[in-house]
N, C-alpha and C positions, 0 to 999 in steps of 0.2 A: 425927432424921431417921429416916423410913419404910424398909420393907423394900425397895422399890424402888428407894429412891434409893441404900441401901447395896451392891445387888447391881451397879446401874448405874455405881456407883464404883468398884466391884472392878472391872470389865469398863475402867475408863478413860474412861467416858462421864458428861456432865452433865447434868442438866435446866436447860434455858434458861428464861429470863422466859418465861411464859406467852403464849400468844398472845392469848388473850383481854384479859390485861394490856396486852399490844401496841397490840392495837387499840382498846382504851380510851381510850388514850392520844393514839391518832393522832386519835379523837373530840374528845375532849378539847381538843386545842391545834389543831383544826380544820385540819389539814394534809391533807384530803383534797378531791380536787379545786377547789384553786387555793391553799392554805396563807396562811399571815399576814402574808405581806409585802405593805407598802403598795401595790403594782402587781398589781391581779387583772385582766387584759381579759376573762377567763372573765367573771367574776362582773360587770363594771362596764360592758363595751361589747357591746352588743347585737348586733353582727354578727360579732363573735369568740364569741358566745354560740351565734347561731344557727347557724355553722357547725360548732362542735364538734358541737353537739348531733345537728346533721343526721345526722353522718357515726356517732358512738354509738349512737342509738336504732335507725339502720336493720340495723347489724350483725347483731343476734339474727335475724334474717328468716333467715340461711344456717345450715345445721345441721351439727354436726360428726357426721365418720364415720369409722369405722377400717375400715382395709383389708389385707390381708394383701402384702407386698414384692415376694412372687414374682409373683402371679397378678393381683394388682389388683382381686381379689374382697372383698366385704364380708367384714367379721372381727369378731368378737364377742369381750370381756373385760369381764366385769360389774364387777371391781374398778375398772378405768380408768374407765368408763361412768361410774360411779358417783361418780368424784373428778370428773368431769368436768361431770357436770349438777350436784353441791352442792361447790363446790370448797373449801368453810368454812362456817362456822356462821352469817357476818352475809350472803354471799353468794349467790344462785342463776346457775347455765350464764348467763342474761343478763345479769344484774348483772357479775358476773365481765367478761365479754367487752366489754360499755360501759365499763367502767373500764381496761382496758389497751389497749383502741382508742382511748378519749376521751383517757387521759394522751398516748397514740403522737402523735396527733394534735394538741394541745396545746404539748406539750415536744420533740418529737422522738424520744422514747424513752420504752420503759417497764420497770418492773420486777415481777417474779414473782416471790416467796420461796418456798421449798419448806419444809413444815416436817416437816423428818423427824424424826416421834416420836421418843423415846429406848426405847419398846418396839421400834419398826420398827427401830431403829439396832440394838437388842441381838439380833434375830433375823433381821437380814440381810435385811429387806425392802426393795425398793428403789423402790417405790412411795410417794410424801410421803402423809402424812396428812390435808392442807391444802395448797391453795394460796391466798396472799395477795396483793394489789395494792397498793401504797400509792405517795404523789406523788413523782415522779422528781426534783423541785427539792430533796428532802429526803435524799437518799443524797449520799454523799462516798465517791471510792472510795479504798481502801486500798494505799498505794503503797511499794513496799520499792526501796531502791538510789536511786542518782542518774544523772543524764544519760541515757546512753545504754543504762546498763544500770536504768532503772526496770522494774521488773515489779508487775505488778496481782495483788495476793492476796486481794481482796475488797472487800467494802462495808460502810459504816458509814449506819447510820440513827438518828440520835440518838444514844443510848449503846448501840446494840443493834450487834453486828458481826455479818456473816455471810460464809461462805468462798464460794470462788465454784462451788460444786456447788450449794449453797444457794440461788442467785440463776439466774433467768431472764434474761438482758438482752437487749431489744429495741432498737437503735438506729437512726435514720435516719443519711444519708450527712452526714458530717461531716467535710470536708477540713482542717479546724482544731483537730480533738481527735482523737487517736487510742482516744479509752474511750466517750465522751460523743456523743449524737446531737445534731444540729443542730435548735434548737427554730425551728418557723416564726414564731414570737413575733419573734426578731430581723432576717428580713426585712420584717414586717410592722409593726414596730414604728413608723415615721414614720408610716404610715397610723392604725395604731390611737390615736397621739397626736392625729393630726389629727381623726379622730372625734368623743374622747372630750372635749378641747378644744371642740368644736363644740356639743357636748350639755351643756359645763357654761356655755359663753356663754348658748345657748338658753334654760337655765335662770336663770341671771341677768337676761336680759331680762324675762322675765315674772315673775320675782321683783320686780325693782325698778320697772320702769314699761316701758310699752306703746313709749317715744320714750328709747331707751339715750341713757346721757352728755349726759343736758339739762345745761344751764346757764342762769340767770336773771342776766339782765345789766341794768345800769343807767349812767347816767352821774353820778348823785348817790351823795354818799358814807354811808354805813350803817355805824354802827356795830356790834360786835358782838352785844350785844341784840337789833337788829332784822333782822340776818342770820339768827341761831340761831330767831327768831321764824319769820321767813318760810320758812324749811329745814323745821321741824315741822309748820308749818302745809300746807307744798305736799306731802310726804312723808304728812301722814294723811289727804289726799284722794285722793292720786294714786298714791302708790307700791304695786304689786302689782299683778299681772292681773287681779284682781276690780275693781279701781280704773280701769282702762283706758277712756281716752276719756272722762271727765268734762269738764265745760266748766272752765276754768282763767279765774283771774279776778286780774290780775296789779297790782299796789300798785306806788308809789314810784318810777313810769317803768321798772318791770320787763319786759324782752323777753326770750323764748324763745332760746338761741342752742344750736344742736346741735353736739357737741363730736366726733362717733365717727360711723360709718359705721352705715346702716340693713342689715337682711337684705338687701334688695333690691341694694344697693350692693357689698353682700359676696359674692352668688353664693350666699349659704348653703346652698341647695336641691342645688344642683352639686356644692358640695362634698362632702355628704353622701353623694350619688350616688356620686361618684367613689371617696372612702374606701373604701362600703360593695361597690364592684365589685373593688377592689382586694383587699380582704380576704376576700370569698368567693373571688377567684381563685387568692389563694395557696392555700387549703385546695381549690382544686376543688369548690366548692360550687353547682349548678346555681341562678340565681335563681327559676327555677322553683317550686321546695320553696316561696318564699315569696310567691307570687301575685303579682310584680314583674315579670311579663316580658310585654309587648304582645302580642295578637292569641295567646294563649294556650289551648290547646284540648288534648284527650285524648291526640290523639296525639304532639303537640311534649311535652308533658309526660312520657309515656311516652318516649320519645326522648331528653329529657333526663335522667331517672332512668336509663334504660340504659347512657347517658355515665357517670354520677355512678359506678354500680355498677364498670362496667369499668375505668377511669381514677383513682377515688378510692380505695373501698371496697377493690376485690379486692387492689390489691396489697400495702392495710395486712394484710387477711386471709391474704396469701401472709407476710407475714414471722411473723405471730402461727403459721402454719404449721409454717415451719422451725426457728423457736424453741421450740415445744411439742415439736416431735417432735426436735431435738436435746436439750433439755435434762430433756424428761418420759417420752415415750415410748420412745424407744430405749434408754436405760439400765435400763430396766424390763421392756421385751419388745422384742427388736430385729427380730423376725418380721412386725411390723405398724406401721402408718405410719397419723397422723392426717392428713385433709384437709377442705375445708369445703364442701359439698354445695348448690349455689347453686339446684337445679332446681326449688323453691319459691318464690324469691324473684321478687315480681310483675312487676318489671322485666323477667323475662327470658321470661314469659309467651307474649308476641306471638312472643318468636322460638321458641316449642317449635311454635308453631300453622304458623310458616312451614317448619320442619323435618318437619314431618309433610308437608306437601305436597311435598317435598322429596324425603322418602320414598319417597312413594306413585309418583312419578316413577320414580324409582330402581328400585323394587321390579317396575315394569313393564319395564324394561330387562332385568331376570335376575338383580339381586344379589338376595342370600337376606336374610332378616330379622336374622339376627345380626349379617350385615355392615354391613346399613342402620346399625344399632343402636350397633356399635361406633365407625362412622365420623362418624355424626352427633351423637353422643354422647345418647342419648336418656335413658339411664339406667336401663333396662330390663335384668332378669337374663333371660342369655340362655338359649334352648331347647332341647335336640338337634334337636327337629322345626322349629326357625329354620333349619336349615343346609342345607337343601334348598330351590328355588325351584320353587314350587307356580306350573304352566302355568294357563292359564285354557282350560280345552278346551270353553269355551260358546260361544265366538267362533264367527260362521260368516261364508262366502263374502259378500261384498256382492252384491245382487240376489238370494239367496236368503231364503226366508220361515221362521221359526221354528217353525211348523206343519209343514213339507213334511219328509216320512221319508228323502229322498233329499238330497243334498249337490248343488251348483251343474252338477257331471258327469251327474247321473243316478243315482249308487251310492248306496247303504241306508247309513246313518249307521248306526256301531255303538252300540246303546244300552246295552252292559255298558260303557263309558267313563263313570263317576264323574266327575260338575262337580265344581268344587273345595270347594262346600260339603258336598257328601256325603262327599266326604275327610274332611275339617274334623272333620263329625261323628263321622264313624268312628274318628278319633284321640281325639276325647273320650269316645267310650265305652271 
């Protein structure tokens, strides 16, 4: 036993299994993003993959910012910022956010485990050493008591147990479970099955023959040797997509008989289209992302992207904000909070242009720049000189000339009055 272990033991602290070992076991068992269960829709069904990937890939466009609880102004905390930028040795900020949101979108819940390292426990430091994300399907609740007296005490991941204070748990609304979130895979299950079955059928269709379920019939009596010879000869010449549409020469009075429906009879394409739209609809992912919308142009694409962010990604990120503030930021420093900044998200850039036009109108109506900035959420830092309204003194009555020395009533114009441009130049000096 080393000195550090001995000291920690005296303090009642026990060194846990190393995070490197735990993470290595995760990668070895392939429980990250899908697990080893026989049903892996994220891996096996393209429409599920596209929906989850679209959500997870777009999330890092939003920046994490820290703000003061009282003023709402930007705040700084180098230790917390460093942790959020590099949550653990295996993940960057983008990887971390993709994992949290990806798991939440796929399973209806996400688990963030805080590495409260032993040295930090001994010194009383409340900021974790690292943040790790694991597959929610591998977590089991640790419950004590029976009936109405059941109490959640922690979570078990394989052979490792975590206390409630070590786990940040995000969960979607689930009326059937007080602890776990409801995975979208459950309501989408039937559509996923149909889509996957259609893919398997299609593959079997091309692997076997261009005409599915074909039988060779004859009125003559054939022994087993002849039947086997004809079958092998037929498969050798016609089985497989590479041998489709070859000319067939039948013997012994054989006639081809189709026993199953064709793709056209089954309305195969329409079934797959319906399953795709249902799956994408459950995750609220626009079809424009996959170029499957008719008459798609830039305006309609950006419009759908804006809706995607407002009604799909933003609600998930609000869950992440609340969870990180409750389980990470507030216990460490209750004077600041974390939120996502969407100002650099491309889907909202068109909104910014519209806001600038509105801001110009409001300014001309007499509102100050700081008032406009706060009302429209332009994201600029408030400046003291923006608390005053700047009157455009260069305006002249209709019918007068800009070169006239007097106004419309013949009176002289006071040359000592500075234009707003000159006044602004004075402020800059």
